C-alpha positions as CSV (number, residue, x, y, z in Angstrom):
1,M,110.4,0.2,6.4
2,L,110.1,-2.5,3.9
3,L,112.6,-4.2,1.6
4,H,111.4,-4.9,-2.0
5,P,111.1,-8.3,-2.7
6,S,113.4,-9.7,-5.5
7,I,111.0,-11.1,-7.7
8,N,112.3,-12.9,-11.0
9,P,111.2,-10.7,-13.9
10,V,110.3,-13.8,-15.6
11,A,107.1,-15.7,-14.8
12,L,107.5,-19.0,-16.6
13,Q,110.4,-20.2,-19.0
14,L,109.6,-22.7,-21.7
15,G,113.0,-23.4,-23.0
16,P,114.5,-20.7,-25.1
17,L,110.7,-18.9,-24.6
18,A,110.8,-16.2,-21.4
19,V,107.4,-15.2,-20.4
20,H,107.7,-11.9,-18.4
21,W,105.7,-10.8,-15.4
22,Y,105.2,-7.2,-17.2
23,G,104.2,-9.1,-20.4
24,L,101.3,-10.9,-18.2
25,T,100.3,-7.6,-17.0
26,Y,99.6,-6.3,-20.3
27,L,97.4,-9.5,-21.4
28,A,95.4,-8.9,-17.8
29,A,95.1,-5.0,-19.2
30,F,93.9,-6.1,-22.2
31,G,91.7,-8.8,-20.7
32,L,90.0,-6.6,-18.5
33,F,89.4,-4.0,-21.4
34,M,87.5,-6.8,-23.1
35,A,85.5,-7.7,-20.3
36,L,84.9,-4.1,-19.3
37,G,83.6,-3.5,-22.9
38,V,81.5,-5.9,-22.7
39,L,79.5,-4.4,-19.9
40,R,79.8,-1.1,-21.5
41,L,77.3,-2.4,-24.5
42,R,74.6,-2.0,-21.7
43,H,74.9,1.6,-21.4
44,Q,73.7,4.4,-23.1
45,P,74.0,5.3,-25.7
46,F,76.1,2.4,-26.7
47,A,72.3,0.2,-26.2
48,S,69.5,1.5,-27.6
49,L,66.1,1.7,-25.6
50,S,64.3,-0.9,-27.5
51,G,66.9,-3.0,-26.5
52,V,69.0,-3.5,-30.0
53,Q,72.6,-2.4,-29.2
54,A,73.9,0.5,-31.2
55,W,77.7,-1.0,-30.7
56,S,78.1,-5.0,-31.1
57,R,80.9,-6.9,-29.4
58,Q,82.6,-7.1,-32.8
59,D,83.2,-3.6,-31.9
60,V,84.6,-3.9,-28.6
61,E,86.8,-6.7,-30.4
62,D,88.3,-4.6,-33.0
63,I,88.8,-1.5,-31.2
64,L,90.8,-4.1,-28.8
65,F,92.6,-5.3,-31.4
66,L,93.6,-1.6,-32.6
67,G,94.2,-0.4,-29.0
68,V,96.6,-3.1,-28.8
69,M,98.6,-2.7,-31.9
70,G,98.5,1.1,-31.3
71,V,99.9,0.5,-27.2
72,V,102.6,-1.7,-28.6
73,L,104.0,0.1,-31.5
74,G,103.1,3.8,-30.0
75,G,104.6,2.7,-26.9
76,R,107.8,1.0,-28.3
77,L,108.4,3.8,-30.4
78,G,107.6,6.8,-28.5
79,Y,110.5,5.3,-25.8
80,C,112.8,4.8,-28.6
81,L,112.6,8.4,-29.9
82,F,111.6,10.3,-26.5
83,Y,114.5,8.2,-24.4
84,K,117.4,7.0,-26.4
85,P,116.7,8.9,-29.9
86,V,120.0,8.4,-30.6
87,Y,121.0,4.9,-29.6
88,Y,118.3,3.6,-31.4
89,L,119.5,5.6,-34.5
90,A,122.9,4.0,-34.5
91,H,121.2,0.4,-33.7
92,P,118.0,0.4,-35.7
93,M,117.3,-3.1,-35.7
94,E,116.9,-2.7,-31.6
95,V,113.8,-1.2,-32.2
96,L,112.2,-4.4,-32.6
97,A,113.8,-6.5,-29.7
98,V,110.3,-5.3,-27.6
99,W,111.5,-8.0,-25.4
100,Q,114.3,-6.5,-23.6
101,G,112.1,-3.4,-22.4
102,G,111.2,-0.3,-23.0
103,M,108.0,0.9,-23.8
104,S,106.3,5.1,-23.2
105,F,103.2,5.7,-22.0
106,H,103.1,8.9,-24.1
107,G,103.9,6.6,-27.2
108,G,101.1,4.1,-26.3
109,M,98.8,6.9,-25.6
110,L,99.3,8.7,-28.7
111,G,99.0,5.2,-30.4
112,V,95.8,4.5,-28.9
113,I,93.9,8.0,-29.7
114,A,95.3,7.2,-33.3
115,A,93.6,3.7,-33.2
116,M,90.8,5.1,-32.0
117,V,90.6,7.7,-34.8
118,W,91.1,4.8,-37.2
119,F,88.4,2.8,-35.9
120,A,86.0,5.7,-35.8
121,R,86.3,6.8,-39.1
122,S,86.1,2.9,-40.4
123,R,83.1,2.4,-38.8
124,G,81.2,5.7,-39.3
125,K,81.5,6.6,-35.5
126,P,82.0,10.0,-33.7
127,W,85.5,10.1,-32.9
128,L,84.2,11.4,-29.3
129,Q,81.8,8.4,-29.1
130,V,84.4,6.3,-29.3
131,A,86.6,8.1,-27.0
132,D,83.7,8.1,-24.3
133,F,83.3,4.1,-25.1
134,V,86.8,3.5,-24.2
135,A,88.1,5.9,-21.4
136,P,86.1,3.9,-18.3
137,C,88.0,0.8,-19.6
138,V,91.3,2.2,-19.2
139,P,92.4,2.6,-15.8
140,T,92.4,-1.2,-15.2
141,G,94.5,-1.6,-17.5
142,L,96.9,1.1,-16.2
143,A,96.4,-0.8,-13.0
144,A,97.7,-3.7,-14.3
145,G,101.0,-1.9,-15.5
146,R,101.7,-0.4,-12.0
147,V,102.0,-4.2,-10.8
148,G,104.2,-5.3,-13.6
149,N,106.8,-1.6,-12.6
150,F,106.6,-3.0,-8.5
151,I,107.6,-6.4,-9.8
152,N,110.1,-5.0,-11.8
153,G,111.4,-2.8,-8.7
154,E,111.0,0.3,-11.4
155,L,109.7,3.8,-11.3
156,W,109.9,4.2,-7.4
157,G,109.4,7.4,-5.5
158,R,111.7,9.8,-3.6
159,V,113.6,9.0,-0.6
160,C,110.9,8.9,2.3
161,S,111.6,9.3,5.9
162,P,112.3,5.8,7.8
163,D,109.5,6.4,10.1
164,L,107.2,5.6,6.9
165,P,105.4,2.2,7.6
166,W,105.3,1.4,3.6
167,G,108.6,3.3,2.9
168,M,110.4,0.5,1.3
169,V,114.4,-0.1,0.1
170,F,114.4,-0.6,-3.6
171,R,117.1,-2.4,-5.2
172,G,119.2,0.2,-7.5
173,A,118.0,2.9,-6.0
174,G,120.8,3.1,-2.6
175,D,119.8,2.4,1.0
176,L,117.7,5.0,2.1
177,P,113.6,3.8,1.8
178,R,111.5,5.5,-1.0
179,H,107.5,6.0,-1.6
180,P,106.3,3.2,-3.6
181,S,105.1,5.3,-6.1
182,Q,103.8,2.4,-8.1
183,A,101.6,1.3,-5.5
184,Y,100.1,4.7,-5.0
185,Q,99.7,5.2,-8.9
186,F,97.9,1.6,-8.7
187,L,95.4,2.6,-6.3
188,L,95.1,6.6,-7.8
189,E,95.2,6.3,-11.0
190,G,93.8,2.5,-11.3
191,L,91.4,1.7,-9.1
192,L,90.2,5.1,-7.7
193,L,89.7,6.6,-11.5
194,F,88.0,3.4,-12.6
195,V,85.5,3.7,-9.9
196,I,84.9,7.5,-10.8
197,L,84.7,7.1,-14.3
198,W,82.3,3.4,-14.2
199,L,79.9,5.8,-12.0
200,Y,79.8,8.1,-13.9
201,A,79.6,6.7,-17.3
202,R,76.7,4.5,-16.4
203,K,74.3,7.1,-17.0
204,P,74.0,9.1,-20.3
205,R,76.3,12.1,-20.4
206,P,76.8,14.8,-23.1
207,R,79.2,13.4,-25.7
208,G,82.8,14.0,-24.9
209,A,82.1,14.2,-20.9
210,V,83.2,11.1,-19.7
211,A,86.3,11.2,-21.7
212,A,87.2,14.8,-20.5
213,L,86.4,13.4,-17.2
214,F,89.3,10.5,-17.7
215,L,92.0,13.2,-19.3
216,M,91.2,15.7,-16.0
217,G,91.2,12.8,-13.2
218,Y,94.0,11.5,-15.0
219,G,96.0,14.2,-14.9
220,M,95.2,15.7,-11.3
221,L,95.8,11.6,-9.7
222,R,98.8,11.7,-11.7
223,F,99.9,14.9,-10.5
224,A,99.1,14.0,-6.9
225,V,101.4,11.0,-7.2
226,R,104.3,13.1,-8.8
227,W,104.2,15.9,-6.0
228,P,106.8,16.6,-3.7
229,P,107.9,14.4,-1.7
230,C,106.2,11.7,-3.3
231,F,108.2,11.1,-6.2
């Protein structure tokens, strides 16, 4: 079994400014989305057969900006409302203290959906087409987030057998080895789901099919990771 390395959550300290590894993984996620979004412009129906793009780089930049707002605001508000509503009702100003940590995937997902709806309506594009465009660009961002979870030593899995070669003892989780579920999620809902979606989305598909595959794939892979005794 392994011992989780003690990694300082602060990657860089510049006077009073602390740059956290978790924040850097968010930046990596947004950068990967931009790079993949530009490549996605080559796929149908986002690039017309005549070579004139139905979507543009400006569209990618705009939807990324709105998505970032949705992830940050939705993730933070979701965490405050879903996990500690009583505490934040008593300390409302701390809702703004994002540097203290606390982001919800569920809230972030709702924020991104709201951002896509806003983008679709403002640009006169079908919402499902926007969802199909975004879906293959999301799993790499999820993978980056799991790297941040591993660095922080959080979201570990269930206790596992000491004979499991990659079983890991996490500080704060007792003395018994546990499944490194962050690594499982990085590989499955991150890298594997990205490969499946990217290959599937390279050819024209019925509207909504790519987004539906993302939802089904993410749900099944997340369920596989959480299935006892892993999580």
